[in-house]
Each structure stands twice: as C-alpha cells, then as structure tokens.
MARKOLBA-593971 format. One record per atom (N, C-alpha, C, O, CB): atom name; x, y, z; residue number from 1. Coordinates in steps of 0.02 Angstrom, whole numbers, always signed. Glycine has a CB too. Example, Ala and Ser with C-alpha at 12.3 -4.5 7.8 and 13.67 -1.06 7.14 Angstrom:
2
N  +660  -284  +390  1
CA  +615  -225  +390  1
C  +660  -165  +390  1
O  +712  -166  +423  1
CB  +565  -224  +452  1
N  +642  -112  +354  2
CA  +684  -53  +357  2
C  +645  +2  +394  2
O  +670  +57  +402  2
CB  +704  -30  +286  2
***
This chain:
180
N  +403  -987  +1397  1
CA  +336  -961  +1406  1
C  +339  -886  +1420  1
O  +300  -848  +1390  1
CB  +301  -997  +1464  1
N  +385  -864  +1465  2
CA  +390  -794  +1482  2
C  +413  -753  +1422  2
O  +391  -697  +1412  2
CB  +438  -784  +1540  2
N  +458  -782  +1381  3
CA  +482  -745  +1323  3
C  +426  -737  +1272  3
O  +422  -685  +1239  3
CB  +541  -781  +1291  3
N  +383  -787  +1265  4
CA  +327  -782  +1218  4
C  +279  -728  +1241  4
O  +254  -689  +1200  4
CB  +291  -849  +1212  4
N  +265  -725  +1306  5
CA  +220  -674  +1332  5
C  +250  -605  +1321  5
O  +214  -559  +1301  5
CB  +207  -686  +1407  5
N  +315  -598  +1334  6
CA  +348  -533  +1326  6
C  +347  -512  +1252  6
O  +333  -454  +1237  6
CB  +420  -536  +1352  6
N  +361  -559  +1207  7
CA  +360  -545  +1136  7
C  +289  -524  +1115  7
O  +280  -477  +1076  7
CB  +383  -606  +1094  7
N  +240  -559  +1142  8
CA  +170  -542  +1126  8
C  +152  -473  +1151  8
O  +118  -436  +1115  8
CB  +124  -593  +1156  8
N  +174  -455  +1211  9
CA  +159  -388  +1238  9
C  +193  -334  +1197  9
O  +163  -282  +1183  9
CB  +182  -384  +1311  9
N  +256  -346  +1177  10
CA  +291  -298  +1136  10
C  +255  -289  +1070  10
O  +247  -233  +1046  10
CB  +364  -320  +1125  10
N  +234  -344  +1040  11
CA  +198  -340  +977  11
C  +134  -300  +984  11
O  +118  -259  +942  11
CB  +183  -410  +949  11
N  +96  -313  +1038  12
CA  +34  -277  +1050  12
C  +47  -203  +1060  12
O  +11  -161  +1033  12
CB  -2  -305  +1111  12
N  +99  -186  +1097  13
CA  +116  -116  +1109  13
C  +136  -81  +1044  13
O  +115  -25  +1032  13
CB  +172  -110  +1160  13
N  +176  -115  +1003  14
CA  +198  -85  +940  14
C  +138  -75  +894  14
O  +129  -21  +865  14
CB  +251  -129  +906  14
N  +96  -126  +887  15
CA  +37  -120  +844  15
C  -10  -68  +871  15
O  -39  -28  +833  15
CB  +2  -188  +837  15
N  -20  -67  +937  16
CA  -64  -18  +968  16
C  -41  +53  +956  16
O  -82  +97  +942  16
CB  -70  -31  +1042  16
N  +25  +65  +962  17
CA  +50  +133  +951  17
C  +43  +152  +878  17
O  +31  +210  +863  17
CB  +123  +138  +974  17
N  +51  +104  +832  18
CA  +42  +119  +761  18
C  -30  +139  +747  18
O  -42  +186  +709  18
CB  +62  +58  +718  18
N  -77  +104  +777  19
CA  -147  +120  +766  19
C  -162  +190  +793  19
O  -199  +227  +762  19
CB  -193  +67  +800  19
N  -135  +207  +851  20
CA  -147  +273  +879  20
C  -117  +327  +833  20
O  -149  +378  +821  20
CB  -116  +279  +949  20
N  -56  +314  +807  21
CA  -26  +363  +763  21
C  -66  +370  +699  21
O  -76  +425  +674  21
CB  +46  +345  +747  21
N  -88  +314  +671  22
CA  -127  +316  +609  22
C  -193  +353  +621  22
O  -216  +390  +578  22
CB  -140  +245  +582  22
N  -222  +343  +679  23
CA  -285  +376  +695  23
C  -274  +451  +705  23
O  -319  +491  +690  23
CB  -316  +346  +757  23
N  -215  +470  +729  24
CA  -202  +541  +740  24
C  -195  +578  +674  24
O  -215  +636  +669  24
CB  -139  +550  +782  24
N  -167  +545  +624  25
CA  -159  +577  +559  25
C  -227  +585  +524  25
O  -239  +636  +492  25
CB  -112  +536  +515  25
N  -269  +537  +530  26
CA  -334  +537  +497  26
C  -387  +563  +545  26
O  -404  +531  +594  26
CB  -352  +466  +471  26
N  -413  +622  +530  27
CA  -464  +651  +574  27
C  -532  +643  +541  27
O  -538  +640  +480  27
CB  -449  +725  +589  27
N  -583  +642  +582  28
CA  -650  +638  +555  28
C  -673  +707  +534  28
O  -640  +757  +549  28
CB  -699  +607  +607  28
N  -729  +709  +500  29
CA  -755  +773  +477  29
C  -772  +820  +534  29
O  -757  +879  +530  29
CB  -816  +762  +435  29
N  -802  +793  +587  30
CA  -820  +836  +644  30
C  -758  +864  +677  30
O  -756  +923  +695  30
CB  -860  +797  +695  30
N  -706  +823  +685  31
CA  -645  +846  +716  31
C  -612  +900  +672  31
O  -586  +949  +698  31
CB  -596  +788  +727  31
N  -612  +889  +607  32
CA  -582  +938  +562  32
C  -620  +1004  +563  32
O  -589  +1057  +564  32
CB  -580  +910  +490  32
N  -686  +1001  +564  33
CA  -726  +1063  +568  33
C  -713  +1097  +635  33
O  -709  +1158  +638  33
CB  -801  +1049  +559  33
N  -707  +1058  +689  34
CA  -692  +1087  +754  34
C  -625  +1122  +754  34
O  -617  +1176  +783  34
CB  -692  +1033  +807  34
N  -577  +1091  +721  35
CA  -510  +1122  +715  35
C  -514  +1187  +675  35
O  -483  +1236  +693  35
CB  -460  +1073  +683  35
N  -552  +1187  +622  36
CA  -560  +1247  +581  36
C  -594  +1302  +622  36
O  -574  +1360  +618  36
CB  -602  +1232  +517  36
N  -644  +1283  +662  37
CA  -677  +1333  +704  37
C  -629  +1364  +755  37
O  -629  +1424  +766  37
CB  -737  +1301  +742  37
N  -588  +1321  +785  38
CA  -539  +1346  +834  38
C  -489  +1393  +800  38
O  -473  +1446  +828  38
CB  -501  +1287  +868  38
N  -466  +1375  +742  39
CA  -419  +1418  +706  39
C  -454  +1483  +686  39
O  -423  +1536  +687  39
CB  -392  +1383  +643  39
N  -518  +1479  +669  40
CA  -556  +1539  +652  40
C  -563  +1586  +711  40
O  -558  +1647  +704  40
CB  -625  +1521  +626  40
N  -575  +1557  +771  41
CA  -580  +1599  +831  41
C  -514  +1635  +844  41
O  -513  +1694  +861  41
CB  -600  +1556  +892  41
N  -459  +1598  +836  42
CA  -393  +1629  +847  42
C  -381  +1684  +796  42
O  -354  +1737  +813  42
CB  -337  +1575  +842  42
N  -400  +1672  +733  43
CA  -391  +1723  +681  43
C  -434  +1784  +695  43
O  -411  +1841  +686  43
CB  -408  +1694  +611  43
N  -496  +1774  +716  44
CA  -539  +1831  +732  44
C  -511  +1871  +791  44
O  -513  +1932  +792  44
CB  -611  +1808  +748  44
N  -484  +1836  +841  45
CA  -454  +1870  +898  45
C  -394  +1913  +875  45
O  -385  +1969  +898  45
CB  -432  +1820  +952  45
N  -354  +1885  +830  46
CA  -297  +1922  +804  46
C  -320  +1984  +766  46
O  -292  +2038  +774  46
CB  -254  +1877  +758  46
N  -372  +1976  +725  47
CA  -399  +2033  +687  47
C  -429  +2085  +733  47
O  -420  +2145  +722  47
CB  -452  +2008  +637  47
N  -464  +2063  +786  48
CA  -492  +2111  +833  48
C  -437  +2150  +869  48
O  -445  +2209  +882  48
CB  -537  +2074  +884  48
N  -382  +2117  +885  49
CA  -325  +2151  +917  49
C  -296  +2204  +870  49
O  -280  +2259  +892  49
CB  -270  +2100  +937  49
N  -289  +2187  +806  50
CA  -264  +2236  +758  50
C  -313  +2295  +751  50
O  -291  +2353  +747  50
CB  -253  +2203  +689  50
N  -377  +2281  +749  51
CA  -427  +2335  +745  51
C  -422  +2381  +806  51
O  -423  +2442  +799  51
CB  -499  +2305  +740  51
N  -416  +2350  +864  52
CA  -410  +2389  +925  52
C  -347  +2433  +925  52
O  -349  +2491  +945  52
CB  -411  +2343  +987  52
N  -291  +2404  +903  53
CA  -229  +2443  +899  53
C  -236  +2501  +850  53
O  -213  +2557  +864  53
CB  -171  +2397  +878  53
N  -268  +2488  +792  54
CA  -278  +2541  +743  54
C  -323  +2595  +771  54
O  -310  +2655  +761  54
CB  -308  +2512  +678  54
N  -375  +2576  +806  55
CA  -421  +2625  +837  55
C  -384  +2668  +888  55
O  -392  +2729  +891  55
CB  -480  +2588  +870  55
N  -343  +2634  +930  56
CA  -305  +2671  +980  56
C  -255  +2718  +949  56
O  -245  +2774  +972  56
CB  -270  +2623  +1028  56
N  -222  +2695  +895  57
CA  -173  +2738  +861  57
C  -208  +2798  +829  57
O  -181  +2853  +831  57
CB  -136  +2698  +807  57
N  -266  +2787  +801  58
CA  -304  +2842  +771  58
C  -326  +2893  +824  58
O  -322  +2953  +813  58
CB  -365  +2816  +732  58
N  -349  +2868  +881  59
CA  -372  +2912  +934  59
C  -314  +2951  +966  59
O  -323  +3008  +989  59
CB  -408  +2871  +988  59
N  -254  +2921  +966  60
CA  -197  +2956  +994  60
C  -167  +3006  +944  60
O  -123  +3045  +961  60
CB  -144  +2906  +1015  60
N  -191  +3004  +880  61
CA  -168  +3052  +831  61
C  -114  +3025  +784  61
O  -91  +3061  +740  61
CB  -142  +3112  +865  61
N  -94  +2963  +792  62
CA  -42  +2933  +749  62
C  -76  +2901  +689  62
O  -88  +2841  +687  62
CB  +1  +2880  +789  62
N  -91  +2943  +639  63
CA  -130  +2921  +581  63
C  -90  +2873  +537  63
O  -118  +2825  +510  63
CB  -152  +2981  +540  63
N  -26  +2884  +530  64
CA  +16  +2839  +489  64
C  +17  +2768  +518  64
O  +10  +2719  +481  64
CB  +88  +2867  +484  64
N  +24  +2764  +583  65
CA  +25  +2698  +615  65
C  -44  +2665  +607  65
O  -48  +2605  +596  65
CB  +43  +2705  +690  65
N  -97  +2705  +613  66
CA  -165  +2678  +604  66
C  -175  +2651  +534  66
O  -203  +2597  +525  66
CB  -218  +2733  +619  66
N  -151  +2688  +484  67
CA  -156  +2664  +414  67
C  -116  +2600  +403  67
O  -139  +2554  +370  67
CB  -131  +2719  +365  67
N  -56  +2597  +433  68
CA  -14  +2538  +426  68
C  -49  +2477  +459  68
O  -48  +2422  +432  68
CB  +56  +2550  +458  68
N  -79  +2490  +518  69
CA  -114  +2435  +551  69
C  -175  +2413  +512  69
O  -190  +2353  +509  69
CB  -135  +2457  +622  69
N  -211  +2460  +481  70
CA  -268  +2442  +439  70
C  -246  +2400  +379  70
O  -279  +2351  +361  70
CB  -305  +2506  +414  70
N  -190  +2418  +348  71
CA  -164  +2379  +292  71
C  -144  +2309  +315  71
O  -157  +2260  +280  71
CB  -103  +2416  +259  71
N  -112  +2306  +373  72
CA  -93  +2241  +400  72
C  -155  +2199  +416  72
O  -157  +2139  +403  72
CB  -50  +2250  +464  72
N  -207  +2232  +443  73
CA  -270  +2198  +457  73
C  -301  +2170  +393  73
O  -325  +2113  +392  73
CB  -320  +2245  +491  73
N  -300  +2210  +341  74
CA  -328  +2187  +277  74
C  -290  +2126  +250  74
O  -322  +2078  +228  74
CB  -326  +2244  +226  74
N  -224  +2128  +252  75
CA  -184  +2072  +229  75
C  -196  +2009  +271  75
O  -203  +1954  +245  75
CB  -110  +2090  +230  75
N  -199  +2019  +336  76
CA  -210  +1963  +382  76
C  -278  +1932  +369  76
O  -285  +1871  +367  76
CB  -204  +1986  +455  76
N  -329  +1975  +361  77
CA  -396  +1949  +349  77
C  -399  +1910  +283  77
O  -429  +1856  +280  77
CB  -447  +2007  +347  77
N  -369  +1937  +231  78
CA  -368  +1902  +166  78
C  -333  +1834  +171  78
O  -356  +1785  +143  78
CB  -335  +1945  +113  78
N  -277  +1833  +207  79
CA  -240  +1770  +215  79
C  -282  +1720  +255  79
O  -284  +1660  +238  79
CB  -172  +1782  +250  79
N  -315  +1744  +308  80
CA  -356  +1699  +348  80
C  -415  +1671  +308  80
O  -430  +1612  +313  80
CB  -383  +1736  +410  80
N  -446  +1713  +269  81
CA  -503  +1690  +229  81
C  -481  +1641  +175  81
O  -515  +1592  +160  81
CB  -540  +1750  +197  81
N  -423  +1654  +145  82
CA  -397  +1609  +94  82
C  -383  +1540  +124  82
O  -401  +1489  +95  82
CB  -333  +1638  +62  82
N  -352  +1540  +183  83
CA  -337  +1477  +217  83
C  -401  +1439  +235  83
O  -406  +1378  +226  83
CB  -296  +1490  +280  83
N  -451  +1476  +260  84
CA  -515  +1446  +278  84
C  -548  +1415  +217  84
O  -572  +1358  +220  84
CB  -562  +1498  +310  84
N  -550  +1451  +163  85
CA  -583  +1425  +102  85
C  -547  +1364  +75  85
O  -579  +1318  +50  85
CB  -585  +1480  +48  85
N  -480  +1363  +79  86
CA  -443  +1304  +56  86
C  -459  +1243  +98  86
O  -472  +1189  +71  86
CB  -367  +1318  +58  86
N  -459  +1252  +164  87
CA  -474  +1196  +208  87
C  -545  +1172  +199  87
O  -558  +1112  +199  87
CB  -462  +1214  +281  87
N  -592  +1218  +192  88
CA  -662  +1200  +181  88
C  -669  +1162  +115  88
O  -707  +1113  +111  88
CB  -706  +1262  +182  88
N  -634  +1185  +64  89
CA  -636  +1150  +0  89
C  -608  +1079  +5  89
O  -635  +1033  -25  89
CB  -597  +1189  -52  89
N  -553  +1071  +42  90
CA  -525  +1004  +51  90
C  -574  +958  +87  90
O  -582  +900  +67  90
CB  -459  +1008  +90  90
N  -606  +984  +139  91
CA  -655  +943  +175  91
C  -714  +924  +131  91
O  -738  +868  +133  91
CB  -680  +979  +237  91
N  -737  +971  +92  92
CA  -793  +957  +47  92
C  -773  +904  -5  92
O  -813  +861  -23  92
CB  -817  +1021  +12  92
N  -712  +909  -29  93
CA  -688  +860  -79  93
C  -685  +791  -48  93
O  -704  +742  -79  93
CB  -619  +881  -106  93
N  -660  +787  +14  94
CA  -658  +722  +48  94
C  -728  +694  +57  94
O  -740  +635  +49  94
CB  -623  +728  +116  94
N  -774  +738  +74  95
CA  -844  +717  +84  95
C  -873  +690  +18  95
O  -907  +639  +18  95
CB  -887  +776  +110  95
N  -859  +726  -36  96
CA  -884  +702  -102  96
C  -855  +634  -119  96
O  -891  +591  -144  96
CB  -866  +753  -157  96
N  -790  +625  -105  97
CA  -759  +560  -118  97
C  -792  +505  -77  97
O  -804  +450  -103  97
CB  -684  +562  -102  97
N  -808  +519  -14  98
CA  -841  +470  +28  98
C  -910  +454  +0  98
O  -931  +396  -1  98
CB  -847  +497  +101  98
N  -946  +505  -22  99
CA  -1013  +494  -51  99
C  -1007  +451  -114  99
O  -1048  +407  -126  99
CB  -1048  +561  -65  99
N  -957  +466  -156  100
CA  -948  +427  -217  100
C  -932  +354  -201  100
O  -958  +309  -233  100
CB  -892  +458  -260  100
N  -890  +344  -150  101
CA  -874  +275  -131  101
C  -936  +239  -106  101
O  -947  +180  -121  101
CB  -820  +274  -76  101
N  -978  +275  -68  102
CA  -1040  +245  -43  102
C  -1086  +227  -101  102
O  -1116  +173  -101  102
CB  -1075  +294  +6  102
N  -1092  +272  -150  103
CA  -1134  +258  -208  103
C  -1108  +198  -246  103
O  -1146  +155  -269  103
CB  -1138  +319  -254  103
N  -1041  +194  -254  104
CA  -1012  +136  -288  104
C  -1028  +71  -252  104
O  -1043  +20  -283  104
CB  -936  +145  -295  104
N  -1024  +73  -185  105
CA  -1039  +13  -146  105
C  -1112  -8  -156  105
O  -1126  -67  -164  105
CB  -1025  +25  -71  105
N  -1158  +41  -156  106
CA  -1228  +25  -169  106
C  -1237  -5  -239  106
O  -1274  -53  -248  106
CB  -1272  +87  -160  106
N  -1203  +25  -288  107
CA  -1210  +1  -356  107
C  -1185  -71  -362  107
O  -1216  -112  -396  107
CB  -1171  +46  -404  107
N  -1128  -87  -329  108
CA  -1103  -156  -332  108
C  -1152  -204  -301  108
O  -1164  -259  -327  108
CB  -1035  -161  -297  108
N  -1181  -184  -244  109
CA  -1231  -228  -212  109
C  -1290  -239  -258  109
O  -1315  -295  -265  109
CB  -1255  -198  -146  109
N  -1313  -185  -291  110
CA  -1370  -192  -336  110
C  -1353  -238  -394  110
O  -1395  -278  -415  110
CB  -1391  -123  -362  110
N  -1292  -233  -420  111
CA  -1272  -276  -475  111
C  -1272  -349  -455  111
O  -1295  -392  -493  111
CB  -1202  -256  -500  111
N  -1247  -364  -395  112
CA  -1246  -433  -371  112
C  -1318  -459  -364  112
O  -1333  -515  -385  112
CB  -1209  -438  -303  112
N  -1362  -419  -334  113
CA  -1432  -440  -326  113
C  -1464  -452  -394  113
O  -1501  -501  -403  113
CB  -1471  -386  -287  113
N  -1450  -407  -441  114
CA  -1480  -415  -507  114
C  -1457  -480  -541  114
O  -1497  -515  -572  114
CB  -1463  -355  -552  114
N  -1393  -496  -535  115
CA  -1368  -558  -564  115
C  -1402  -619  -532  115
O  -1422  -665  -567  115
CB  -1292  -563  -555  115
N  -1408  -617  -466  116
CA  -1442  -673  -432  116
C  -1515  -679  -455  116
O  -1540  -734  -467  116
CB  -1440  -663  -355  116
N  -1548  -622  -461  117
CA  -1618  -623  -483  117
C  -1624  -650  -554  117
O  -1671  -687  -569  117
CB  -1648  -553  -478  117
N  -1577  -631  -597  118
CA  -1579  -656  -666  118
C  -1571  -732  -668  118
O  -1607  -766  -704  118
CB  -1523  -623  -707  118
N  -1524  -758  -629  119
CA  -1514  -831  -626  119
C  -1577  -864  -599  119
O  -1599  -915  -627  119
CB  -1452  -849  -583  119
N  -1605  -837  -546  120
CA  -1665  -866  -516  120
C  -1724  -864  -565  120
O  -1762  -911  -570  120
CB  -1683  -828  -451  120
N  -1729  -809  -601  121
CA  -1784  -803  -650  121
C  -1777  -855  -706  121
O  -1827  -885  -727  121
CB  -1786  -733  -681  121
N  -1716  -866  -729  122
CA  -1707  -917  -781  122
C  -1726  -986  -756  122
O  -1758  -1025  -792  122
CB  -1634  -917  -805  122
N  -1706  -1003  -694  123
CA  -1725  -1067  -666  123
C  -1801  -1073  -657  123
O  -1830  -1125  -671  123
CB  -1690  -1078  -598  123
N  -1832  -1018  -636  124
CA  -1905  -1019  -627  124
C  -1941  -1026  -694  124
O  -1992  -1060  -699  124
CB  -1929  -954  -592  124
N  -1913  -995  -746  125
CA  -1944  -1002  -812  125
C  -1941  -1074  -837  125
O  -1989  -1099  -866  125
CB  -1909  -956  -863  125
N  -1884  -1108  -824  126
CA  -1879  -1179  -843  126
C  -1931  -1220  -804  126
O  -1963  -1264  -833  126
CB  -1808  -1205  -829  126
N  -1938  -1207  -740  127
CA  -1985  -1244  -698  127
C  -2057  -1230  -721  127
O  -2097  -1276  -725  127
CB  -1976  -1225  -623  127
N  -2072  -1166  -736  128
CA  -2140  -1148  -757  128
C  -2159  -1182  -823  128
O  -2218  -1196  -835  128
CB  -2146  -1073  -763  128
N  -2110  -1194  -865  129
CA  -2125  -1225  -929  129
C  -2149  -1297  -920  129
O  -2186  -1323  -962  129
CB  -2063  -1224  -974  129
N  -2129  -1330  -866  130
CA  -2148  -1400  -856  130
C  -2201  -1410  -802  130
O  -2231  -1464  -799  130
CB  -2088  -1440  -839  130
N  -2214  -1359  -759  131
CA  -2262  -1367  -704  131
C  -2314  -1312  -706  131
O  -2302  -1259  -735  131
CB  -2226  -1368  -637  131
N  -2370  -1324  -676  132
CA  -2424  -1275  -676  132
C  -2447  -1262  -604  132
O  -2477  -1306  -573  132
CB  -2483  -1298  -720  132
N  -2433  -1201  -576  133
CA  -2458  -1182  -510  133
C  -2423  -1218  -454  133
O  -2372  -1251  -464  133
CB  -2531  -1195  -506  133
N  -2451  -1211  -393  134
CA  -2424  -1246  -335  134
C  -2387  -1201  -287  134
O  -2387  -1140  -294  134
CB  -2379  -1300  -358  134
N  -2356  -1233  -239  135
CA  -2321  -1198  -185  135
C  -2262  -1157  -212  135
O  -2250  -1101  -188  135
CB  -2297  -1249  -134  135
N  -2225  -1183  -259  136
CA  -2167  -1147  -285  136
C  -2187  -1083  -322  136
O  -2149  -1035  -323  136
CB  -2127  -1192  -331  136
N  -2247  -1082  -351  137
CA  -2271  -1021  -384  137
C  -2283  -966  -332  137
O  -2269  -907  -346  137
CB  -2335  -1034  -423  137
N  -2308  -984  -274  138
CA  -2319  -933  -222  138
C  -2252  -906  -197  138
O  -2246  -846  -185  138
CB  -2359  -964  -163  138
N  -2203  -949  -189  139
CA  -2137  -926  -168  139
C  -2107  -879  -221  139
O  -2078  -828  -205  139
CB  -2089  -987  -156  139
N  -2117  -899  -284  140
CA  -2093  -857  -339  140
C  -2126  -789  -339  140
O  -2094  -738  -351  140
CB  -2104  -893  -406  140
N  -2192  -788  -325  141
CA  -2228  -724  -323  141
C  -2201  -679  -268  141
O  -2193  -619  -278  141
CB  -2303  -736  -313  141
N  -2187  -707  -210  142
CA  -2158  -668  -155  142
C  -2090  -639  -174  142
O  -2076  -580  -162  142
CB  -2152  -711  -92  142
N  -2049  -681  -204  143
CA  -1982  -657  -226  143
C  -1989  -601  -278  143
O  -1952  -552  -276  143
CB  -1941  -715  -255  143
N  -2036  -610  -323  144
CA  -2046  -559  -375  144
C  -2068  -492  -344  144
O  -2047  -439  -366  144
CB  -2098  -582  -426  144
N  -2111  -495  -293  145
CA  -2132  -433  -259  145
C  -2073  -400  -224  145
O  -2065  -340  -228  145
CB  -2189  -447  -209  145
N  -2032  -440  -190  146
CA  -1972  -412  -158  146
C  -1926  -380  -209  146
O  -1899  -326  -198  146
CB  -1935  -467  -119  146
N  -1918  -414  -266  147
CA  -1876  -388  -319  147
C  -1903  -322  -344  147
O  -1865  -275  -357  147
CB  -1871  -439  -377  147
N  -1969  -317  -352  148
CA  -2000  -255  -375  148
C  -1987  -198  -325  148
O  -1973  -142  -346  148
CB  -2075  -265  -385  148
N  -1992  -213  -261  149
CA  -1980  -161  -210  149
C  -1907  -139  -213  149
O  -1893  -79  -212  149
CB  -1997  -188  -139  149
N  -1860  -186  -218  150
CA  -1790  -168  -222  150
C  -1776  -127  -285  150
O  -1738  -78  -283  150
CB  -1746  -231  -222  150
N  -1805  -147  -341  151
CA  -1794  -110  -403  151
C  -1821  -39  -398  151
O  -1790  +8  -422  151
CB  -1827  -147  -461  151
N  -1879  -32  -365  152
CA  -1907  +36  -357  152
C  -1861  +79  -313  152
O  -1849  +137  -330  152
CB  -1978  +32  -326  152
N  -1836  +51  -259  153
CA  -1790  +89  -216  153
C  -1727  +108  -254  153
O  -1701  +164  -246  153
CB  -1771  +47  -154  153
N  -1702  +62  -294  154
CA  -1643  +75  -334  154
C  -1657  +132  -383  154
O  -1615  +175  -393  154
CB  -1621  +12  -372  154
N  -1716  +131  -415  155
CA  -1734  +185  -462  155
C  -1738  +252  -427  155
O  -1714  +303  -454  155
CB  -1801  +169  -495  155
N  -1767  +254  -367  156
CA  -1772  +317  -330  156
C  -1702  +342  -312  156
O  -1688  +401  -320  156
CB  -1813  +307  -266  156
N  -1659  +298  -289  157
CA  -1591  +318  -271  157
C  -1553  +343  -333  157
O  -1518  +393  -329  157
CB  -1553  +259  -239  157
N  -1560  +308  -389  158
CA  -1526  +330  -450  158
C  -1552  +398  -473  158
O  -1513  +440  -496  158
CB  -1536  +278  -505  158
N  -1617  +408  -466  159
CA  -1646  +472  -486  159
C  -1618  +529  -444  159
O  -1601  +582  -472  159
CB  -1723  +470  -480  159
N  -1612  +519  -379  160
CA  -1584  +572  -336  160
C  -1510  +584  -351  160
O  -1487  +641  -350  160
CB  -1594  +554  -261  160
N  -1473  +530  -366  161
CA  -1403  +538  -385  161
C  -1398  +577  -450  161
O  -1355  +621  -457  161
CB  -1368  +469  -392  161
N  -1442  +563  -498  162
CA  -1441  +598  -562  162
C  -1456  +672  -553  162
O  -1424  +715  -584  162
CB  -1491  +567  -611  162
N  -1504  +688  -509  163
CA  -1520  +758  -496  163
C  -1461  +795  -466  163
O  -1445  +851  -485  163
CB  -1581  +763  -449  163
N  -1427  +762  -418  164
CA  -1368  +793  -387  164
C  -1314  +806  -439  164
O  -1283  +859  -439  164
CB  -1342  +748  -332  164
N  -1303  +757  -483  165
CA  -1252  +765  -534  165
C  -1269  +821  -583  165
O  -1226  +860  -602  165
CB  -1243  +699  -573  165
N  -1333  +826  -603  166
CA  -1354  +879  -648  166
C  -1344  +947  -616  166
O  -1323  +994  -650  166
CB  -1427  +870  -670  166
N  -1361  +953  -552  167
CA  -1351  +1017  -517  167
C  -1277  +1036  -515  167
O  -1258  +1093  -526  167
CB  -1380  +1013  -447  167
N  -1235  +985  -500  168
CA  -1163  +998  -496  168
C  -1137  +1021  -564  168
O  -1097  +1068  -568  168
CB  -1126  +935  -472  168
N  -1158  +987  -617  169
CA  -1135  +1004  -684  169
C  -1162  +1072  -706  169
O  -1126  +1110  -738  169
CB  -1156  +950  -734  169
N  -1225  +1087  -689  170
CA  -1254  +1152  -708  170
C  -1217  +1209  -673  170
O  -1205  +1261  -703  170
CB  -1329  +1154  -691  170
N  -1200  +1199  -609  171
CA  -1163  +1251  -573  171
C  -1094  +1263  -603  171
O  -1072  +1320  -608  171
CB  -1156  +1232  -500  171
N  -1062  +1209  -624  172
CA  -995  +1216  -653  172
C  -999  +1246  -723  172
O  -955  +1284  -743  172
CB  -960  +1147  -656  172
N  -1051  +1230  -761  173
CA  -1058  +1255  -829  173
C  -1071  +1330  -831  173
O  -1049  +1365  -877  173
CB  -1114  +1218  -866  173
N  -1108  +1355  -781  174
CA  -1125  +1426  -780  174
C  -1074  +1468  -742  174
O  -1083  +1528  -734  174
CB  -1192  +1435  -749  174
N  -1021  +1436  -719  175
CA  -970  +1472  -683  175
C  -988  +1489  -612  175
O  -953  +1527  -578  175
CB  -954  +1534  -720  175
N  -1043  +1460  -589  176
CA  -1064  +1473  -521  176
C  -1028  +1428  -472  176
O  -981  +1393  -490  176
CB  -1139  +1463  -514  176
N  -1051  +1431  -411  177
CA  -1021  +1389  -360  177
C  -1038  +1317  -373  177
O  -1093  +1300  -395  177
CB  -1044  +1410  -290  177
N  -990  +1273  -359  178
CA  -1004  +1202  -365  178
C  -1045  +1180  -306  178
O  -1030  +1197  -249  178
CB  -939  +1160  -370  178
N  -1096  +1144  -320  179
CA  -1138  +1120  -266  179
C  -1116  +1052  -244  179
O  -1077  +1018  -277  179
CB  -1212  +1119  -287  179
N  -1142  +1031  -186  180
CA  -1125  +967  -156  180
C  -1142  +910  -200  180
O  -1130  +852  -182  180
CB  -1159  +958  -91  180
***
C-alpha cells in the first residue's frame, strides 16, 4: 500500500513538473507583449544612457568620442527596432493562426449542423407527403426558424471573414502593410 502511494506521488510530481515546464515554454499573448514592453524599456534606457554620454562628451569638447557614441547609438537603435519588429511579427502571426483555427472550428460546427438539418428536412419531407398539418408541423416550423437564424449568423460571419481576407490580400497586392 505504501509503495503504491509513493509511486503515485512520484508520478504526480513528475507529471506536475512537466506541465509547469511546458507552460513555461508556451506564453500567452499578454505575457509575450509584457515581455516585449520590458525589453523595450531596457533598450530605451540603454539608448538614453548613450545619448547622455554623447551629450557629455560633446560638452566636454571630445567631438570624436561624441560622434562615435552617436554612431553606436544609431546602430543600437536599429538593432533594437529590428528585434522589436521581428517579435511583433511573430506574435501577430501566432494570433492569425489562432484566428484561423477558430474560424475552422466554427466552419466544422456549421457543416455538422447543416448535415443534421439536411437529414431532418428529408425526413420531414417524407412525413409531409403522407400527413397534413398537426403538432409535428408546428415543431418543424420552430426548427426551420432556428435554422434560418443560424444560417443568417453564419452568413454574417462569413461576410466579415471575406472582408478581412480581401483587405489582407489588397494590402499585400499593393505592397503595403499586411493587415490583421
């Protein structure tokens, strides 16, 4: 009994530590943006220190050192901006992938609903051919109204997805910035 409990505790600890490690590797969007902000603050502080050093060198009359510090500041700033843009691009790409996955999930749900509705409609058509009116017709009418509402929502969602895609394609075609 004690060995089983110990084995169980070891297994829980191992699995728990794996989950913590896996969670540490995968950060959420907010955490990633927070990390980018912190890195940006550090980069700005570094740039401000270089500016201050260049200013002090210029005021003390050491123009060569001031020019060298300005060149170093320019290189540092360009490297910082390049790094920021790369990280921002990666985050945006991950966000787009998440949105695409969400759209795919909605599309699959819609497909399943449509198949169910098609089967139900065929059964109702068979029933309607042999019966006239009654309680089942009222149930059918309610289902048809629900189906119409779902179809309308699906059309609205598809329309907004199409607009987003057209904007993205138009931005890429004209050489402009890619939009979300």
